[in-house]
Structure formats: structure tokens, C-alpha cells
N, C-alpha and C positions, 0 to 999 in steps of 0.2 A: 604509488597506490596501484593495486592490481585488481582486475575484475574478479568478482565472485560468481560462482555458479552452484546450482543445487540440482540434484537428480530429480526431485519431485516438488511441485508447488503445494501439494496436499499438506505437507508438514509445515508450511509457511503461512498460509492464509486460512480464514474461516470459511464457513458455508457460503457466504456471499461471493467468495472468489476474489475479494479485493482487500479487505482489512486483515492485517496480520494478527495471528492468534497470540495469546500470552506465551511468552518464552520464545517467540519466533526470532530467528537471527536477523530479521529485517528491522527489528526494533533496537534502539540504543546503539547503533553501529555506524551511523553516517559520519564520515570524517569530513571536516570542512577546513582543515589546515591549509592555509595559503590561498583560500578561495575568497573572493569578494563579490558583492552584488547579488548574493543569494540569501533567502531566508534560511537561517541556520536551524535545522531540525535534527532530531535524534534518530529518525527512521529513514530507511531506504525505500524509495518509491513514492507514489502519489498519496498514499494513505497511511495514517497511524492507526493505533488500535482503539482510539476513542472517538474519532470524528470522521464519519463518512460524508464528505462534502457533496456527494451526489444525491443524498437522500432528499426526496421531495420534489426533484425536478428532472429526474431521469427515469426511463422506463425500459426494461429489458424483456418485457412480456408482449411482444408485438402481435402474437397470434390471438391473444385474448383481450387486448385493449381496444376500446372503441375510440376512434379519432374523429 
């Protein structure tokens, strides 16, 4: 297996900067041949295109949030 690289992340993820957009090469390309001990998913990275596991408990608007 070889590393993949892309010239721009803009063509890979949506406006949130995390979730892959439809048709992104990050989706449906994760190979797990010969790997054990991992959850086998079809996407590359921490996010798929349907579930943002950060929603509801993270905050990236530090300037405008009252703590």
C-alpha cells in the first residue's frame, strides 16, 4: 500500500472542514487487507459523510462562546 496525497483539501471535504463531500476520494477507498484489531470502515480519516461524531460536544468558536 502506498500513501495518497491531494493538492487541495477543498475538493475533499465540505464546508465544516471535516466531513468528506459526496464523491470525495476519501470515501469508499480504505483498504484493510491484512489488518486486524481495527474497525473496518470504507472511508479514510476520522469522518465519513453521514456522521459527525463531534456534533454536540465540541466548539470551534472560541471568540464568541461564553464559558
